[in-house]
Every structure is written in structure tokens, then in C-alpha cells.
N, C-alpha and C positions, 0 to 999 in steps of 0.2 A: 356505691352505685353498682359496681360489678357484682356484689353479693346479691342484691335484690334482682338484678337481671337474671342471674343464674337460678335463683329460686323461682322466678316467674317462668323461665324456660323449662325447668324441671316439672313444675305444676302443669304447664301446657302439654308436655310430653305424656305425663301420666293420664291426663284427661283424654288425650287423643288415643292412647292405648286402650283405655276403657271403652271408648266408642267403637274402635275396631273390633274388640273382643265381643261386643254386644251383637254383632252380625253373626248370623248362623242360619242354616236351613230351617225353614218352617215345617210344621207337621204335614202340610198339604203339598209339599214339594216332591219332585222326582228325586230319587236317590243319587248320590254322587256317582255310583257305578253306572246308572242310566245316563247321566250327563256325560261321562267319559265315553260311553258307547255312542252317544249322539255325535260327539266330536269326531270319533273315529269314522263314523259313517259319512261325515262331512269332509273326510280326506286327511285328517290328522294321523300321522304315522307315529308320532311321539307326543306324549302329554307331559309337560314339565311342571304344571301347577294348576290346581283347581281349588277355588275357595268360594264360599257363599258371601255375597255382597249385595245388600239391598234386595232387589227382586230376582237376582240372577246367580247362576253358577258362572263365575268368571275364571278363565283359564288362559294358559299359554302353552304353545306346543310348536311342533314342526310338521310341515306337510311334505309330500313326496318330492316337491320341487327344491327341498333343502332350505327353504326360507322359514323364519320364525313368524308365527301368527298369534293373535289374541282372539278370544271368542267370548261371547256372552250367551248363555242359554237361559231362557226364562225358567225360573224354578218351578212354576206351576204347570206350564204347558209343555215344557221340554223342547220348545222351538228355538232355533238359533236366531238371535236378534242382532248379533254383530259378529263379523268374521273378517278381520283385516290384518294386513302385514304389521308386524311389530317394529 
């Protein structure tokens, strides 16, 4: 029983990794540099992470108030669709 559970867990992990790796910026998206600039214009003083996910550039960073935040920037339009404390 333990062996089949481990095999199922390993398979699920590999499938999930393949799904995550399939996400990426589309040809009609703004560049990652533009997304970072948009986040900076929104008050981010440090950017810790930016990655493509579904329709968005998603990221984490810090604002001048010293708090950590998460953001979502629409990959096509470049508009910030979410900006909240982490």
C-alpha cells in the first residue's frame, strides 16, 4: 500500500510540475521589464518575484511602507488587476 501511494504521489507531482512549466508569457504580452516598471510605478520599491501565470504577470515585492505585497498585471494590457498585502 505504501509503495502505490508513493508512486501515485510522484506521478501527481510530475503532472503538476508539467502544468506549471506550461505557463509562460504569450507573444502579445507586455515584456517582463514592462511589468516590473508598472509595479515600480505602483509604488513597489523592491521586486522579489515575477512570473507568468494564466493571463497575468504575477509578482511579489515590497513597498515604501516596508510591507510585502502581491500584484497581478494583465499580460496583454499591462494594467494592474490586483495589488494586496501578502
